[in-house]
VEXBARO-154282 format. One record per residue (C-alpha): residue in three letters; x, y, z; residue number from 1. Coordinates in steps of 0.001 Angstrom, whole numbers. Layout:
BEGIN
NODE code    east   north      up pos
NODE  ALA       X       Y       Z NUM
...
//
This chain:
BEGIN
NODE code    east   north      up pos
NODE  MET  -12781  -13787    3658   1
NODE  ASP   -9839  -15440    1927   2
NODE  LEU   -8965  -14707   -1692   3
NODE  SER   -6343  -16286   -3931   4
NODE  LEU   -4969  -14446   -6961   5
NODE  PRO   -3260  -16422   -9737   6
NODE  GLN    -323  -13968   -9756   7
NODE  LEU     507  -14459   -6059   8
NODE  PRO    2062  -17551   -4441   9
NODE  PHE     288  -16876   -1137  10
NODE  PRO   -3384  -16468    -142  11
NODE  LEU   -4874  -13134     883  12
NODE  ARG   -7103  -12473    3882  13
NODE  THR   -9312   -9484    4648  14
NODE  TYR   -8586   -7167    7593  15
NODE  GLY  -10477   -4162    8913  16
NODE  PRO  -13844   -2986    7554  17
NODE  ASP  -15506   -4784    4665  18
NODE  GLY  -13787   -3696    1466  19
NODE  HIS  -16167   -5593    -846  20
NODE  TRP  -13084   -7067   -2512  21
NODE  SER  -13564   -8777   -5874  22
NODE  TYR  -11277  -10165   -8562  23
NODE  GLU  -12203  -10437  -12235  24
NODE  ASP  -10273  -10428  -15527  25
NODE  GLY   -6949   -9708  -13827  26
NODE  ALA   -8241   -6755  -11785  27
NODE  LEU   -8672   -6602   -8007  28
NODE  THR  -11241   -4057   -6829  29
NODE  GLY  -11946   -2788   -3318  30
NODE  TRP  -13992     -25   -1750  31
NODE  ALA  -13232    2237    1208  32
NODE  GLY  -16228    3469    3140  33
NODE  PRO  -16781    6931    4625  34
NODE  ARG  -13872    8273    6685  35
NODE  GLN  -11925    5030    6620  36
NODE  ASP   -8174    5483    7035  37
NODE  ARG   -5171    4010    8810  38
NODE  PHE   -3045    6759   10346  39
NODE  VAL   -1727    7569   13840  40
NODE  PRO   -1214   11360   13965  41
NODE  PRO    2299   12348   15096  42
NODE  THR     888   15563   16556  43
NODE  GLY   -1213   13693   19134  44
NODE  GLU    -315   11684   22197  45
NODE  SER   -2803    8932   21444  46
NODE  LEU   -1539    5682   19933  47
NODE  ASP   -4987    4894   18581  48
NODE  SER   -5399    5283   14832  49
NODE  ALA   -8276    7547   13877  50
NODE  SER  -10106    4660   12248  51
NODE  ASP   -9402    1590   10162  52
NODE  ALA   -9453     857    6453  53
NODE  PRO  -10111   -2236    4319  54
NODE  ARG   -7010   -4344    3753  55
NODE  LEU   -6374   -7553    1814  56
NODE  LEU   -3076   -9055    2977  57
NODE  GLY    -933  -12170    2760  58
NODE  ALA    2436  -13384    4018  59
NODE  PRO    5043  -13848    1280  60
NODE  GLU    8216  -15661    2268  61
NODE  GLY   11765  -14426    1722  62
NODE  ASP   12787  -11589    -581  63
NODE  PHE   10066  -10292   -2874  64
NODE  GLN    8632   -7516   -5002  65
NODE  LEU    4877   -6904   -5180  66
NODE  ILE    3863   -4756   -8139  67
NODE  ALA     487   -3388   -9229  68
NODE  ARG    -987    -539  -11203  69
NODE  VAL   -3473    1260   -8973  70
NODE  THR   -6394    3335  -10206  71
NODE  VAL   -8387    5438   -7736  72
NODE  GLY  -11892    6822   -8187  73
NODE  PHE  -11040   10094   -6472  74
NODE  ASN  -13916   11878   -4753  75
NODE  SER  -12399   13704   -1766  76
NODE  ALA   -9085   14820    -292  77
NODE  PHE   -6764   11968     707  78
NODE  ASP   -8720    9228   -1053  79
NODE  ALA   -6069    6635   -1963  80
NODE  GLY   -5190    3210   -3258  81
NODE  VAL   -2374    1622   -1291  82
NODE  LEU     235   -1114   -1244  83
NODE  TYR     573   -1905    2464  84
NODE  VAL    3065   -3750    4696  85
NODE  HIS    2423   -4740    8306  86
NODE  VAL    4713   -6289   10920  87
NODE  GLY    2925   -5275   14140  88
NODE  GLU      -5   -3356   15577  89
NODE  ARG    2068    -140   15650  90
NODE  ALA    4522   -1034   12874  91
NODE  TRP    3226    -742    9328  92
NODE  ALA    3678    1316    6161  93
NODE  LYS    1693    2575    3165  94
NODE  LEU    2698    3404    -409  95
NODE  CYS    -216    5405   -1811  96
NODE  LEU   -1633    7059   -4864  97
NODE  GLU   -3488    9758   -2954  98
NODE  TYR   -5515   12886   -3677  99
NODE  SER   -3188   15080   -1620 100
NODE  PRO   -5268   17182   -1136 101
NODE  ASP   -6462   17971   -4689 102
NODE  VAL   -3707   16576   -6936 103
NODE  PRO   -2995   12840   -7424 104
NODE  THR     318   12251   -5624 105
NODE  VAL    2544    9328   -4704 106
NODE  CYS    2741    9448    -895 107
NODE  THR    4245    7288    1838 108
NODE  VAL    3434    6738    5497 109
NODE  VAL    5672    4766    7875 110
NODE  THR    4266    4055   11325 111
NODE  ARG    6435    3145   14281 112
NODE  GLY    4122    3972   17170 113
NODE  HIS    3044    7167   15410 114
NODE  SER    2826    7776   11664 115
NODE  ASP    4938   10049    9527 116
NODE  ASP    3699   11410    6186 117
NODE  ALA    5677   12324    3051 118
NODE  ASN    4782   13259    -528 119
NODE  SER    6962   12068   -3414 120
NODE  PHE    5737   13229   -6844 121
NODE  THR    2471   14185   -8532 122
NODE  VAL     696   12132  -11184 123
NODE  THR   -1417   13120  -14184 124
NODE  GLY   -4632   11133  -14171 125
NODE  SER   -5884    8596  -11662 126
NODE  SER   -3425    5696  -12155 127
NODE  VAL     176    4902  -11255 128
NODE  TRP    2309    1795  -10807 129
NODE  LEU    3438     945   -7263 130
NODE  ARG    6046   -1547   -6031 131
NODE  VAL    6932   -2725   -2530 132
NODE  SER   10066   -4860   -2059 133
NODE  ARG   11591   -6667     914 134
NODE  THR   14917   -8195    1783 135
NODE  GLY   15486   -9359    5359 136
NODE  ARG   14225   -6562    7611 137
NODE  ALA   14431   -3851    4914 138
NODE  PHE   11578   -2591    2743 139
NODE  ALA   11711    -360    -337 140
NODE  PHE    8982    1648   -2056 141
NODE  HIS    9082    2548   -5762 142
NODE  ALA    6544    4127   -8130 143
NODE  SER    6326    4424  -11911 144
NODE  ARG    4207    6351  -14379 145
NODE  ASP    4538    3643  -17064 146
NODE  GLY    5434     411  -15297 147
NODE  GLU    8855     408  -16961 148
NODE  ARG   11039    3051  -15333 149
NODE  TRP   10802    3119  -11548 150
NODE  THR   11397    6075   -9234 151
NODE  PHE   12932    5253   -5854 152
NODE  VAL   10652    6611   -3119 153
NODE  ARG   11789    5203     223 154
NODE  LEU   13988    2640    2026 155
NODE  PHE   13120    1783    5637 156
NODE  THR   12680    -896    8291 157
NODE  LEU    9751   -1513   10605 158
NODE  GLY   11174   -3773   13265 159
NODE  GLY   13434   -6682   14082 160
NODE  GLU   14031   -9632   11798 161
NODE  ARG   11750  -11817   13883 162
NODE  GLU    8823   -9486   13279 163
NODE  THR    9462   -8816    9604 164
NODE  GLY    9834  -12510    8937 165
NODE  ALA    6060  -12656    9345 166
NODE  ALA    5316   -9431    7468 167
NODE  LEU    1881   -9112    5904 168
NODE  THR    1772   -7419    2516 169
NODE  GLY    -997   -6484     129 170
NODE  PHE   -3651   -3964    -789 171
NODE  MET   -5653   -1233     948 172
NODE  ALA   -8230    1451     145 173
NODE  GLN   -8852    4636    2147 174
NODE  ALA  -11175    7645    2224 175
NODE  PRO  -10220    9630    5358 176
NODE  LEU  -12429   12686    4830 177
NODE  GLY  -14965   11678    2208 178
NODE  GLU  -17848    9325    1676 179
NODE  GLY  -15807    6548     107 180
NODE  CYS  -13938    5603   -3042 181
NODE  VAL  -13328    2623   -5309 182
NODE  VAL   -9776    1393   -5930 183
NODE  THR   -8662   -1029   -8647 184
NODE  PHE   -5349   -2911   -8830 185
NODE  ASP   -4323   -4550  -12098 186
NODE  HIS   -1107   -5706  -13796 187
NODE  ILE    -414   -7446  -10487 188
NODE  GLU    2981   -9165  -10411 189
NODE  PHE    5060  -10982   -7806 190
NODE  ARG    8834  -11443   -8036 191
NODE  PRO   10731  -13593   -5489 192
NODE  SER   13723  -11239   -5418 193
NODE  TRP   15017   -7875   -4208 194
NODE  PRO   15722   -5274   -6943 195
NODE  ALA   19315   -5363   -8211 196
NODE  ASP   19627   -1571   -7793 197
NODE  LEU   17179     669   -5967 198
NODE  ARG   18121    3867   -7776 199
NODE  ASP   18856    3007  -11425 200
NODE  GLY   15244    3004  -12610 201
NODE  SER   14958    -766  -12961 202
//
């Protein structure tokens, strides 16, 4: 399924399991089914992710920032709403609002063959603002409690410039241990630029 949002200058396409994606009144909603996740455990030798999760992704050109407020209907540990970037089958990253394991937390996962996993800060309630930015081969993750002042979370790269030139970016929902959860993204915004300063709150 393809979906076009008025805020984004590129179309979105579904990947993975059916996320029942819908868009209405400025809000994008998706649903993760039971035990759907995208993670390659660093403690195992296998390069196979445990499962897959619904994704809605497009291919923005050049430098950009993708911003959205995410709200998660938490039911079980590690339920999450995600901004996601993908440059290859074993090269992708997640910026999540996740129940980790019983407190809403901004978390990141960067996968280069295997996944890492890092918590940033906790959140009161079930919503937070997330932002993923790109310039060249570099990506940055930020999060905000109010959509105004941004906390720097992570700066990283996933691969060579040839790969990241075709990076897919967008939205994901996950429910690794539970029976599923609903995720809503609103206040969606696209900026064709890299942030002027990653660490000054802007």
